[in-house]
C-alpha positions as CSV (number, residue, x, y, z in Angstrom):
1,M,21.6,-8.4,16.6
2,A,19.2,-6.4,14.5
3,A,16.4,-4.4,16.3
4,W,13.0,-6.0,16.0
5,N,11.8,-3.2,13.7
6,H,14.6,-3.8,11.2
7,G,14.9,0.0,10.6
8,Y,11.2,0.5,9.9
9,V,9.4,3.5,11.7
10,T,7.6,2.2,14.7
11,D,7.6,5.1,17.1
12,I,4.3,6.3,15.6
13,P,1.5,4.0,14.2
14,Y,0.7,4.1,10.5
15,T,-2.3,6.2,9.5
16,P,-5.5,4.1,8.8
17,Q,-5.6,3.5,5.1
18,F,-8.1,1.7,2.9
19,H,-6.8,0.4,-0.5
20,R,-9.6,-0.8,-2.8
21,E,-7.1,-2.3,-5.3
22,T,-6.1,-4.9,-2.7
23,T,-9.6,-6.2,-2.0
24,P,-10.8,-9.6,-3.3
25,N,-13.7,-8.0,-5.2
26,W,-11.4,-5.7,-7.1
27,L,-8.6,-8.3,-7.7
28,A,-11.2,-10.7,-9.0
29,I,-12.6,-8.4,-11.6
30,A,-9.2,-7.2,-12.6
31,A,-8.1,-10.8,-13.2
32,L,-11.3,-11.5,-15.2
33,L,-10.8,-8.5,-17.4
34,L,-7.3,-9.7,-18.1
35,G,-8.6,-13.1,-19.2
36,H,-7.9,-15.1,-16.1
37,R,-10.3,-17.2,-14.0
38,P,-10.6,-15.5,-10.5
39,P,-11.5,-17.3,-7.2
40,D,-15.3,-17.5,-6.7
41,L,-16.2,-14.9,-4.2
42,A,-19.7,-16.3,-3.7
43,K,-18.1,-19.3,-2.0
44,P,-16.0,-19.2,1.2
45,F,-12.5,-17.9,0.5
46,A,-9.4,-17.0,2.5
47,Y,-7.7,-13.6,2.3
48,A,-4.4,-12.4,3.8
49,D,-3.2,-8.8,4.3
50,I,0.5,-8.9,5.0
51,G,1.8,-5.7,6.5
52,C,-1.8,-4.7,7.3
53,G,-1.1,-1.6,9.5
54,P,-4.1,-0.8,11.6
55,G,-6.1,-3.2,9.4
56,L,-8.7,-1.0,7.8
57,T,-8.7,-2.9,4.5
58,A,-8.8,-6.4,6.2
59,L,-11.6,-5.2,8.5
60,T,-13.6,-4.1,5.4
61,V,-13.1,-7.4,3.7
62,A,-14.2,-9.3,6.8
63,A,-17.3,-7.2,7.4
64,T,-18.5,-7.1,3.7
65,S,-17.8,-10.9,3.2
66,P,-18.7,-12.7,6.5
67,H,-18.2,-16.0,4.7
68,A,-14.5,-15.2,4.2
69,D,-11.6,-16.2,6.4
70,V,-9.6,-13.1,6.8
71,W,-6.0,-12.9,8.2
72,A,-4.1,-9.7,8.9
73,F,-0.4,-9.8,9.7
74,D,1.9,-7.0,11.0
75,F,5.0,-7.1,13.0
76,N,4.1,-3.9,14.9
77,P,2.1,-4.8,18.1
78,A,0.4,-1.3,18.1
79,H,-1.1,-2.1,14.7
80,I,-2.4,-5.5,15.8
81,E,-3.8,-4.1,19.0
82,S,-5.7,-1.4,17.0
83,G,-7.1,-3.8,14.5
84,R,-8.2,-6.3,17.2
85,A,-10.0,-3.5,19.1
86,M,-11.9,-2.4,16.0
87,A,-12.8,-6.0,15.1
88,E,-14.1,-6.6,18.6
89,A,-16.1,-3.3,18.6
90,A,-17.6,-4.4,15.2
91,G,-18.3,-7.9,16.4
92,L,-16.3,-9.5,13.6
93,T,-15.4,-13.1,14.3
94,N,-14.0,-14.0,10.9
95,I,-10.8,-12.0,11.1
96,H,-7.6,-12.9,12.8
97,F,-5.0,-10.2,13.6
98,V,-1.6,-11.8,14.1
99,E,1.6,-10.1,15.3
100,A,4.2,-11.7,13.1
101,S,7.2,-10.8,11.0
102,F,7.7,-12.3,7.5
103,D,10.1,-14.7,9.1
104,D,7.5,-15.7,11.7
105,I,4.9,-16.4,9.0
106,A,7.4,-18.4,6.9
107,A,8.2,-20.5,10.0
108,M,4.6,-21.3,10.9
109,P,3.9,-25.1,10.9
110,A,1.8,-26.6,8.1
111,G,-1.8,-26.4,8.9
112,T,-1.5,-23.3,11.0
113,L,-2.8,-21.1,8.2
114,P,-5.2,-21.8,5.4
115,A,-4.2,-21.9,1.7
116,F,-5.1,-18.4,0.7
117,D,-7.1,-17.4,-2.3
118,F,-5.9,-13.8,-2.1
119,M,-2.7,-12.4,-0.6
120,A,-2.0,-8.7,-0.6
121,A,1.1,-6.7,0.5
122,H,0.5,-3.0,-0.1
123,G,3.3,-0.5,0.5
124,V,5.8,-3.1,1.8
125,L,8.3,-4.3,-0.9
126,S,10.1,-1.0,-1.4
127,W,10.2,-0.1,2.3
128,V,11.9,-3.2,3.8
129,S,15.3,-4.7,3.4
130,Q,16.2,-6.9,0.5
131,E,16.2,-9.9,2.9
132,N,12.8,-9.1,4.3
133,A,11.4,-8.5,0.7
134,A,12.7,-11.9,-0.3
135,T,11.1,-13.6,2.7
136,L,7.8,-11.8,1.9
137,I,7.8,-13.3,-1.6
138,R,8.7,-16.7,-0.2
139,V,5.7,-16.5,2.1
140,M,3.5,-15.8,-0.9
141,G,4.9,-18.8,-2.7
142,Q,4.3,-21.0,0.4
143,R,0.8,-19.8,1.3
144,L,-1.0,-18.9,-2.0
145,R,-3.2,-21.8,-3.3
146,P,-3.1,-22.8,-7.0
147,G,-5.4,-20.4,-8.8
148,G,-5.0,-17.8,-6.1
149,L,-4.1,-14.1,-6.7
150,A,-1.3,-12.2,-5.1
151,Y,-0.9,-8.4,-5.1
152,V,2.3,-6.5,-4.4
153,S,3.0,-2.8,-4.8
154,Y,6.3,-0.9,-5.0
155,N,8.1,2.2,-6.1
156,T,9.6,2.1,-9.6
157,G,12.8,3.7,-10.8
158,A,11.2,5.3,-13.8
159,G,9.1,7.8,-11.8
160,W,11.6,8.3,-8.9
161,A,14.7,9.3,-10.9
162,G,17.0,11.3,-8.6
163,M,15.1,10.7,-5.5
164,E,17.1,7.9,-3.8
165,P,20.1,10.0,-2.7
166,L,17.8,12.7,-1.5
167,R,15.6,10.2,0.4
168,R,18.7,8.9,2.1
169,L,19.6,12.4,3.2
170,M,16.0,12.9,4.5
171,H,16.5,9.7,6.6
172,Q,19.8,11.0,8.0
173,V,18.3,14.3,8.9
174,G,15.4,12.7,10.7
175,Q,17.7,10.4,12.6
176,G,19.8,13.4,13.7
177,T,16.9,15.2,15.3
178,N,16.3,12.5,18.0
179,L,12.6,13.5,17.7
180,R,9.6,11.3,17.1
181,S,9.4,10.5,13.4
182,D,6.5,12.8,12.5
183,L,7.9,15.6,14.5
184,A,11.2,15.3,12.6
185,V,9.5,16.0,9.3
186,P,9.6,19.9,9.6
187,A,13.4,19.7,10.3
188,M,13.7,17.5,7.1
189,W,11.9,20.2,5.0
190,D,14.0,23.0,6.6
191,F,17.2,21.2,5.7
192,L,16.2,20.5,2.1
193,D,15.2,24.2,1.7
194,R,18.6,25.3,2.9
195,L,20.3,22.8,0.6
196,K,18.5,24.1,-2.4
197,Q,18.8,27.8,-1.5
198,G,22.5,27.3,-0.9
199,G,22.9,26.4,-4.6
200,A,23.1,22.6,-4.6
201,S,23.3,21.8,-8.3
202,Y,21.5,18.5,-7.6
203,F,18.2,20.2,-8.0
204,Q,19.1,21.7,-11.3
205,A,20.2,18.3,-12.5
206,H,16.8,16.8,-11.5
207,P,14.2,19.5,-12.2
208,N,11.3,17.1,-11.7
209,L,12.1,16.8,-8.0
210,E,10.5,20.2,-7.3
211,T,7.0,19.0,-8.2
212,R,7.5,15.8,-6.3
213,L,8.7,17.6,-3.1
214,E,5.8,20.1,-3.3
215,Q,3.3,17.3,-3.4
216,M,5.0,15.7,-0.5
217,R,4.8,18.9,1.6
218,R,1.0,18.8,1.5
219,Q,0.8,15.3,3.0
220,D,0.3,14.2,6.6
221,P,3.7,14.2,8.5
222,R,2.8,10.8,9.9
223,Y,2.4,9.4,6.5
224,L,5.6,11.0,5.3
225,A,7.5,9.6,8.3
226,H,6.5,6.0,7.3
227,E,7.0,6.7,3.6
228,F,10.5,8.3,3.7
229,L,12.1,8.1,7.1
230,N,12.7,4.3,7.2
231,E,16.2,2.9,7.0
232,H,15.2,0.9,3.9
233,W,13.7,2.7,1.0
234,R,14.4,1.8,-2.6
235,T,13.0,1.7,-6.1
236,L,12.5,-1.6,-7.9
237,Q,12.5,-2.7,-11.5
238,C,9.4,-4.7,-12.5
239,A,11.7,-7.2,-14.3
240,D,13.3,-8.1,-10.9
241,V,9.9,-8.4,-9.1
242,F,8.5,-10.6,-11.9
243,A,11.5,-12.9,-11.7
244,A,11.4,-13.2,-8.0
245,M,7.6,-14.0,-8.1
246,A,8.2,-16.5,-10.9
247,D,10.7,-18.3,-8.7
248,V,7.8,-19.1,-6.3
249,K,5.4,-20.1,-9.2
250,C,3.5,-16.8,-9.3
251,T,3.1,-15.3,-12.8
252,F,2.5,-11.6,-13.5
253,I,-0.9,-11.1,-15.2
254,G,-1.5,-7.3,-15.0
255,S,-2.0,-4.2,-12.9
256,S,-4.6,-3.6,-10.3
257,S,-4.7,0.0,-11.7
258,L,-7.0,-1.0,-14.6
259,P,-6.1,1.7,-17.2
260,D,-2.5,0.6,-16.9
261,N,-3.4,-2.6,-18.7
262,I,-4.6,-0.8,-21.8
263,D,-2.0,0.4,-24.2
264,A,-4.2,3.2,-25.6
265,F,-4.4,4.8,-22.1
266,S,-0.9,4.0,-20.8
267,V,1.5,4.4,-23.7
268,P,1.9,7.4,-26.0
269,P,0.8,6.7,-29.5
270,G,4.4,7.1,-30.8
271,L,5.5,4.1,-28.8
272,A,2.9,1.8,-30.2
273,P,5.3,0.2,-32.7
274,L,7.8,-0.6,-29.9
275,M,5.0,-2.1,-27.8
276,A,3.9,-4.2,-30.8
277,E,7.4,-5.6,-31.2
278,A,7.8,-6.5,-27.5
279,R,6.4,-10.0,-27.2
280,D,7.9,-10.5,-23.7
281,P,5.7,-9.2,-20.9
282,I,8.7,-8.0,-18.9
283,M,9.8,-5.8,-21.9
284,R,6.3,-4.5,-22.4
285,E,5.9,-3.5,-18.7
286,T,9.4,-1.9,-18.7
287,L,8.4,0.1,-21.7
288,R,5.1,1.1,-20.1
289,D,6.9,2.3,-16.9
290,L,9.3,4.4,-19.0
291,A,6.5,5.7,-21.2
292,T,4.7,7.5,-18.4
293,Q,7.4,7.8,-15.7
294,Q,5.5,5.3,-13.6
295,S,6.4,5.8,-10.0
296,F,4.2,3.2,-8.3
297,R,3.2,-0.2,-9.5
298,R,0.2,-2.3,-8.3
299,D,1.0,-5.8,-9.7
300,I,-1.3,-8.9,-9.7
301,F,0.3,-12.3,-9.9
302,R,-1.5,-15.7,-10.3
303,R,-0.3,-19.1,-9.1
304,G,-0.8,-21.0,-12.3
305,T,-2.1,-19.5,-15.5
306,P,-4.1,-22.2,-17.4
307,T,-5.8,-21.3,-20.6
308,M,-9.4,-20.3,-19.9
309,P,-11.7,-21.3,-22.9
310,Q,-13.4,-18.4,-24.5
311,P,-16.9,-19.6,-23.8
312,E,-16.1,-19.9,-20.1
313,H,-14.5,-16.5,-20.0
314,H,-17.5,-14.8,-21.7
315,A,-19.9,-16.6,-19.4
316,L,-18.0,-15.4,-16.3
317,L,-17.9,-11.9,-17.7
318,D,-21.6,-11.9,-18.5
319,K,-22.7,-12.7,-15.0
320,T,-20.3,-10.2,-13.4
321,A,-22.2,-7.2,-12.0
322,L,-21.2,-3.6,-11.5
323,G,-22.6,-1.1,-9.0
324,W,-22.7,2.7,-9.0
325,T,-20.4,4.5,-6.6
326,G,-22.5,7.7,-6.4
327,Q,-20.2,9.7,-8.6
328,T,-22.0,11.4,-11.5
329,I,-20.8,12.8,-14.8
330,V,-21.0,16.5,-14.9
331,G,-20.2,18.0,-18.3
332,D,-17.6,16.0,-20.3
333,V,-16.9,12.4,-19.5
334,I,-13.4,12.7,-18.1
335,F,-11.3,9.7,-17.1
336,R,-8.0,9.7,-15.3
337,T,-5.3,7.6,-17.1
338,P,-1.5,7.2,-16.9
339,L,-1.4,9.6,-19.9
340,G,-3.4,12.2,-18.0
341,N,-7.1,13.1,-18.2
342,M,-8.9,11.8,-21.3
343,T,-12.3,12.7,-22.6
344,G,-14.5,9.7,-23.3
345,N,-17.1,9.4,-26.0
346,A,-20.3,10.7,-24.4
347,E,-22.5,8.7,-26.9
348,A,-20.9,5.5,-25.5
349,Y,-20.5,6.3,-21.8
350,R,-23.6,8.3,-20.8
351,P,-26.0,5.5,-21.6
352,L,-23.9,3.1,-19.5
353,M,-23.9,5.6,-16.6
354,D,-27.6,6.1,-16.9
355,R,-28.2,2.4,-16.7
356,L,-25.8,2.0,-13.8
357,E,-27.5,4.7,-11.8
358,S,-30.7,2.8,-12.0
359,G,-29.3,-0.2,-10.3
360,P,-26.6,-2.9,-10.5
361,M,-25.8,-3.9,-14.1
362,T,-24.2,-7.1,-15.4
363,I,-21.7,-7.0,-18.2
364,A,-24.3,-9.1,-20.2
365,E,-26.7,-6.2,-19.8
366,A,-24.0,-3.6,-20.6
367,R,-23.5,-5.4,-24.0
368,S,-26.9,-4.3,-25.1
369,V,-26.6,-0.6,-24.0
370,G,-26.0,2.3,-26.4
371,V,-23.4,1.7,-29.1
372,F,-21.9,-1.5,-27.6
373,P,-24.1,-4.1,-29.4
374,N,-22.3,-3.1,-32.6
375,L,-18.8,-3.1,-31.2
376,P,-16.3,-5.8,-30.3
377,L,-16.5,-7.0,-26.7
378,V,-13.0,-5.8,-26.0
379,E,-14.1,-2.2,-26.5
380,L,-16.8,-2.6,-23.9
381,L,-14.3,-4.2,-21.5
382,Q,-11.9,-1.2,-22.0
383,G,-14.8,1.1,-21.3
384,I,-15.7,-0.7,-18.1
385,A,-12.0,-0.5,-17.0
386,L,-12.3,3.2,-17.3
387,L,-15.7,3.5,-15.5
388,L,-14.2,1.5,-12.7
389,G,-11.8,4.4,-12.1
390,G,-14.5,6.1,-10.1
391,F,-18.0,5.9,-11.6
392,A,-18.5,2.2,-11.1
393,H,-17.3,-0.6,-8.8
394,P,-17.6,-4.4,-9.1
395,A,-20.7,-5.5,-7.1
396,N,-20.0,-7.9,-4.2
397,P,-21.0,-11.4,-5.1
398,G,-21.1,-12.2,-1.3
399,D,-23.5,-9.5,-0.4
400,S,-26.2,-10.8,2.0
401,A,-28.3,-9.8,5.0
402,A,-25.4,-11.1,7.2
403,A,-22.9,-8.9,5.2
404,R,-25.1,-5.8,5.6
405,Q,-25.4,-6.4,9.3
406,S,-21.7,-6.9,9.9
407,T,-20.9,-3.9,7.6
408,A,-23.3,-1.7,9.6
409,R,-21.5,-2.8,12.8
410,L,-18.1,-1.9,11.4
411,N,-19.4,1.5,10.3
412,R,-20.7,2.2,13.8
413,A,-17.3,1.2,15.2
414,I,-15.6,3.6,12.7
415,A,-17.9,6.4,13.8
416,A,-17.3,5.6,17.5
417,A,-13.5,5.7,16.9
418,N,-13.8,9.0,15.1
419,A,-16.0,10.4,17.9
420,A,-13.1,9.5,20.2
421,G,-10.6,11.4,18.1
422,A,-9.6,9.0,15.3
423,E,-9.3,10.1,11.7
424,I,-10.9,7.3,9.6
425,P,-12.4,8.9,6.5
426,V,-14.3,5.9,5.1
427,L,-17.5,4.0,5.4
428,A,-17.9,0.4,4.2
429,T,-20.6,-0.9,1.8
430,S,-21.4,-4.6,1.5
431,A,-23.1,-4.0,-1.8
432,L,-19.7,-3.3,-3.4
433,G,-17.3,-4.8,-0.9
434,T,-15.3,-1.6,-0.5
435,A,-15.1,1.5,1.7
436,P,-15.5,4.8,-0.2
437,R,-14.1,8.0,1.3
438,F,-16.3,10.3,3.3
439,D,-15.5,13.3,5.6
440,V,-15.1,12.4,9.2
441,T,-18.2,14.5,10.0
442,D,-20.2,12.3,7.5
443,T,-19.0,9.2,9.4
444,L,-20.2,10.6,12.7
445,M,-23.7,11.4,11.4
446,A,-24.0,8.1,9.6
447,G,-23.0,6.3,12.8
448,D,-25.7,8.2,14.7
449,I,-28.4,7.3,12.0
450,L,-27.2,3.6,12.1
451,G,-27.7,3.8,15.9
452,G,-31.3,4.8,15.5
453,M,-31.1,8.6,15.6
454,K,-33.6,10.6,13.6
455,A,-32.3,11.9,10.3
456,D,-33.1,15.5,11.1
457,A,-30.8,18.5,10.8
458,N,-31.3,19.8,14.4
459,T,-31.0,16.4,16.0
460,L,-27.9,15.3,13.9
461,G,-26.3,18.8,14.2
462,T,-26.7,18.9,18.0
463,A,-25.1,15.4,18.2
464,L,-22.4,16.4,15.8
465,D,-21.5,19.4,17.9
466,A,-21.2,17.2,20.9
467,H,-19.0,14.7,19.0
468,L,-16.7,17.5,17.8
469,R,-16.3,18.9,21.3
470,R,-15.6,15.5,22.9
471,S,-13.0,14.6,20.3
472,G,-11.2,17.9,20.7
473,R,-11.8,19.1,17.2
474,A,-12.0,22.8,16.5
475,V,-15.0,24.2,14.7
476,Q,-14.0,26.7,12.0
477,R,-15.7,29.3,9.9
478,E,-13.8,30.9,7.1
479,G,-10.5,29.6,8.5
480,Q,-11.2,31.0,12.0
481,T,-11.8,28.9,15.1
482,V,-15.3,29.4,16.6
483,T,-15.6,28.9,20.3
484,D,-19.0,30.3,21.2
485,P,-21.3,27.3,22.0
486,V,-24.3,28.9,20.3
487,E,-22.3,29.5,17.1
488,T,-20.7,26.1,17.0
489,R,-24.1,24.4,17.3
490,A,-25.5,26.5,14.6
491,L,-22.6,25.7,12.3
492,A,-23.0,22.0,13.1
493,V,-26.7,22.1,12.2
494,G,-25.7,23.7,8.9
495,V,-23.2,20.9,8.2
496,A,-25.9,18.4,9.1
497,Q,-28.4,20.0,6.7
498,T,-25.8,19.8,3.9
499,F,-25.2,16.2,4.8
500,L,-28.9,15.3,4.6
501,V,-29.2,16.9,1.1
502,E,-25.9,16.0,-0.5
503,R,-24.5,12.9,1.1
504,L,-27.3,10.9,2.8
505,P,-28.9,10.0,-0.6
506,T,-25.6,8.5,-1.7
507,L,-25.2,6.6,1.5
508,R,-28.6,5.1,1.0
509,R,-27.9,4.2,-2.6
510,L,-24.7,2.4,-1.5
511,G,-26.6,0.6,1.2
512,I,-24.5,2.1,4.0
513,V,-27.7,3.6,5.6
514,E,-31.1,2.0,5.1
515,G,-34.0,3.9,3.7
């Protein structure tokens, strides 16, 4: 009989992770930019996070959209316990944390669960057995309503060439240590170093592995354990995933990584003729993966793809609003794309950014900004897809006084967890329906301000010093640990002063902190 974990790492919990590409707000605008009618986020909707881990994304969705019915599933009881505790601390009553395997969800009687408008499975498909992956897809076919959107992510063979045999070896080394998974990671690196130094020709045959392994070494051992020390780890071809999803009536519509949907930013110019010849979407996406050695796909599927009349599409676009993330353009307008960093036309993008920084902007308003009144709508939409890479984010249609209150409670709960030793480097904003990254120290001070503390460097710094001490965090200066209480308080006050000048204005612009 198979163990309950089916070979997945469960001796340590997964690190808290927030994934904006899996949120309803992001999936809705992605579908709309791709020409498909999204679920209406201003109305009640149901959202499922399958394989939710500690549930940070699901908690953010529940807090920023209190009119949503949010379900978070994971087979690991430690994850469900953690998520429920955070939901209780934040007073969130519209989220359900359910300890369930894919088989358990598939076997739930009709009426147990709602028909979901959104279903997301991030970091699951490539890390579970083929049988469990097939069950996950079957669950999506069972539970996604017509017109609903499903998100799945997975590793692709094009970007992981040569890694699978090495990954299997890493798993074997980890198993042989009999240590907790994260503590086995150093032994894994030591073994790989000895293998390479001993002259294993595998590394010469796959020179790209060196860069990949160096990137991995810089990551949290807990993350690496979950990523690479599971029994099941495999790359997938998009054609196989598309076919499996099609069998449950879910059609691929595009990527949640928005620049991936634009040939000019995701395919070298020399391959344009091949892309033009490829009418089949499976062939186009296969070419796209090979063109950039794509290593990780974030695919969106829709249950049913009726034709949306152009007037309706344009009307939905026009009323869609964007918000500013707090990130400003310094110097050239640089965008990250699958082809690397690209410099945008300042004449086109700076007016859009100036308008965005003054307040939320609808796409109808963006049409009249700068050069865009004289350009086809598709060029504006491509520009918006690039801006959404960091400078902009879709505004939350469900933002309300209730959403701001529940989001503030979640942020206070995050700050309290961090004060007790957790590492949750985000704060949620109901204005955007997302959770931007912030230093843990920023979350602690934001939590104190949300609790009524005066926004003063001495007051916040003194409180920060106490938080750091209670949570067992070392205070450092120039890489050296500081233990003198007078010095640690002075350093904390300096951190607080920087926070007040550099981060608090952004927190206020995002609506995370009032004022």
